[in-house]
N, C-alpha and C positions, 0 to 999 in steps of 0.2 A: 135759849140757844143750846146747841150740843155742848157736851162737856169739853172744856178747853178751847171753845171756838174763839179764834182770833184771826185777824187779817193782817198779812204783811203789806208793806208799802207797795210792793211790786206785784201783788196778786192780780190786780186788774190787767196789768200788762201780760201776765202769764196766761190769763184767760184769752186775751186777744191773740196771743201766740197759738194757743190751743185751737182757736177758731180759724187759723190761717187757711187750711184746706177748705173749710166751709165757705170762707170769704171768696175763695177762688171759684166756687161753684154757685150754690143757691143764694148766698147772702148778697152777692153782687146783683143777681137777678131781682131779689126782693127790694133792694134799694131803687133799682131802675123802674120797678113796677109802679112806684108812687110818683114818678116823674111825668105826670099827666095833668092836664088842666082841670079835670073834674072826675068825680066818682061815677063810674059806669059799671054795667054788668061785666064788661071785659076785664075790669080791674079785679073783681071777685073771682072770676074764672082763672085769671093768671095767678092770683094769690093761692088759690086752692092747689093748683098744679105745683107751684114752687114749694109750698109747705109739705105736701105729700112726698115730693122728691127729696126733701130734707130729713125724712124719717120722723116727721111729727106725727104721722099716722092719720088714717082717714077719719076716725072718730074725733080725735083731738083737733084736727084741722077744721072739721065741721063745727065743733064747739067754739073755736076761736073766731071764725068768720061770723057765726051767728051773733056772738057777743059784740063784735065790732060793729056789725050792722045795727044792732039795737042801740048802741051808744051813739052812733051817727044819727039815727032816726030821732032819738030822744033829745039830742042837742041841736038838731037841725043843721048838721054840718054838710058842707058842699065841697070843700077843698080836699084834694087828695092828701095834702100834708097833714090835715086833721085826722084822716083815716089812718095814716102811718102812726101818729101819736096814740091813737086809740088802740091800734094793734100792739104797740109796745106795752101800754098799760095792762091790757088783757093778758099778754104773755107773762107779765110780772105776777098778776093775780094767780094764774095757773101754777107758776113755779113756786109760789109761797105755800106749798103743801104743809099742813100742820105737823109739828114734831110729834113723834111717837114715844120718845124716851122720857117718860114722866117719873120713873122711879129714881131714887137717890140711894147711894150706898149707906149701909149702917155705919155707926161711928167707927172711924179708923179703918174701915174696909177699903180696899182698892176699887177703882172704877174698872169694871170688867167689860171688855168689848169682844164679842164673839163674831169672828169674821168668816163668812160663808161665800160660796160661789163655785162654779165648775172649773175644771182644769183649763189652764191657758188664758184665763181672764186677766192675769196680772195681779193675782191675789197676794202672793208672797211679797212681791215688790211694793205693793200698796201698803202692806203691813209695815215694812221697813220705813217707808216714807211717813207713815202715820206715827211711828215711834219717834222719828226725827222731829216731826211737827210738835209733838207733846214736849219733847226735850227742850225745844227752843223756848218753851214757856216755863222752863225750870222744873218740869215734872220728871220723876223717875219712872222707868218703864220696864216691865218684865214681859218677855214673849214666851208663849207656850207653843212648843212645836208638836201640836196635836195632829198634824197630818202625818200619820205614821204608816200610811199605805203606799203613797207614791214614792218610787225609788228616788233617793237623794233629796227628798223634800226637807228632811230634818237638817241635812248638811247645808242646804241652800239657805234656810232660815238662820242657821248658826253663822254663816258667812255674813249675811246682812246684819245680824245682831252685832257682830264684831265691828262692822263698818260704822254703825251708828252709835255704838257704845251702850247697847241695851243688853241686859241679862237674858239669856235664853235657857229655858228649862226643857230638857228633852230626854227621851228614852230611846231604846234601840228601835230600828224599823220593825213594824209589825206589832208594836206594843199597844196596849189599850189606850186610846186617845183620852178616855175619861180619866185614867190614872195620871196621864201627863198634865191634864188641865188641873186636877186636884193638887198635884205637887207645885204647879206654877202659882196657883193662888196662895197656897201655904207659904211658898218662898216669898211672894210679894208681901204677905203679912209680916213675916219675920224681918224683912228689910224695910218695912214701912213704905213700900213703893206706892206710887199714886195710881198707876194704870197697869192693868194686865190685858194684853192683846192675844187672843187665842186663835192660832191658825188651825184650820180644819181641812180634812181631805177634800180635794176638788171633786166632789161627788156629782154625778149626773142627776139632775132633778127628776129623771124618769126612772131611776133605780130606787124602788121603795125600801129595800133592805139597807141601802147606804143612807137614805134619809132617816131611817130609824136609828142608825148609829149616831147621827147628828143630834137627834132628840135626846139620846142618852147623855151626850156631852152636856147638853143644856140642863138636864136634870142634875148632873153632878155639880154644876155651877150653882144651881138653886139650892142644893142641900147645904152648901158652904155659906151662901148668903141669899136668903129668900128674895132680896131686892134685885139680884143679878140674874142674867147679864143686863147691864144698864144700857147697852147698845148692841143690837144685832145688825151688823153692817154687811150688806150684800155688795160684793164687787162684781160689776158688770163691765164687759169689754165693749167700748163704744162702737167698735167696728162690726159687732154682731147685729146691730140694728134691732128690729122688732122682735127677734128671737129672744132678746133679753127680757121682754115682758113675760114670756112663758116661764123662763127661769125664775123670775122674781115672784110670780104667783105661787109656784111650787115651794120655794123656800119660805115665803111668808106663811103659807099654810102649815109647814112643818115646825118652824121655830119662831114665827112672829117677827119678821124683819122690821126694823125700826128706821132704817135709812139706807141710802145707796151711795157707794163711791163708784164713780165712772172712771175706769182706767183707760189708758191709750186714747184719751180724748183728742190729742193732737194728731192721731193717726186716722181720723175719720173725716170725710167731707160731708157727713150728715149729722151735724151737731144738734139737730132738732129733736133727737131722741130724748133729751132731757125733758122736753115738754110732754112727750108721750108718757114717760115714766110717772111724772108727778100727777098728770091728769087721769090716766087710766088706773094707776095703782094707789093713788093718794099717799104715796111715800115721798118724803123729802129727799132730794139729792143733797148730800152733805159735803162731798168732796169731789173735785175733778183732778185727774192726773193729766198734767199739761206738758209732760216731757219726760226724759229719761233720768234727769238729775234727782238727787235725794231731796232737794227743796221744791221739786216740781209737783207738789200736791197743794191745792188751794182749797180753803173753805168756800163752799159754793154760796154766792150771793146773787139772788135772782135779779136785782136791779143792775148790778155790775155786768152780769151775763147779757142781759137784754141790751144794755147800752153798748156793750162790745159788738153785738150783732149789728146794731144800727149805726155804729160810729163810721 
C-alpha cells in the first residue's frame, strides 16, 4: 500500500458524499438498468450509454462490457442481477491498478512526495489535506513551497501550513524551485521529519520549458536521496473529465507519475473518470478529495468505491 495508507472509520461515508452528484445522474440510471427480468442486447446498449456519459470513456466502457459478457457466458448466467454483480467485480479489477512506488527511503531519510499538476486543479489544498492525513498518523511533515512562479502561491501554502501545523520551507517569489526543494529536504533531515511534500508550479503540460523545470526539481531530489521521490503524485480536477488523461500522460512522461489524487470529486456528476484513469493509464488512484474540509481527503479503496456506486 502507499506510504502511510490508512482508512478512517467514516471514509466510506465520505466517498458516498463525494458521489452525491453522480448518484443524482448516471448512478441512478445504472441501478435502474438492471431492473429487468433478463439479459438482453438492450441492456448492453443502455449500459454503454450510461458509462460513457459518466466519463468512463469509450475504450474503458468497451473493456468493461466485454469482460462482463465473457463472465456471463462462462458462468452461463441469465439473470440481470448476476450481470450487475459481474459489472461490480470487473470495475474493482480495473480500479486495482498496480502500485508504482516500489522504492523506499534510505536509513533515516524522509519520505519525499513530489506533487504535480496544472493550475486550478486544487493542488495546494490537496497538499494541505495530505499533510493533515499524515499528521493524524503521528507523522511529522515538512512542506516545500517550490511553486515560486505563481503569484501568492508561497503565501497560500504558508497559510495552509499554519492551519495544519506543518513546517513550510520557502524562498521569495521567483526563486529557484530546486533550491527550495533542497532546503526543505535538508530541514526535514535536521528535524528528523517523516515526510516532505513538495509543491510545484502549476505548469501546463503543453509547455516543454516548464516541464523541463519540473525535471530539474526531480533531479535535485534524487541527488539528495537516490531512492527519492518516493511518490510522484499527480493532482487532477475531477471536473475536467477526459482532459485529465492528456495531462496525466504528459506528466508521467516527464517525471514518472506513480499515483493520482483526484480533487473536487464532490463537484462532479461524472465520477466514472476514476475507471478511465486506472484503465487507460495503468496508474493507481490513491486519494479522493470529497469536500472542502481539511479531513475531506480519503485513501482510495476500489471496493469501497464500487460498493458506494451500487449502494
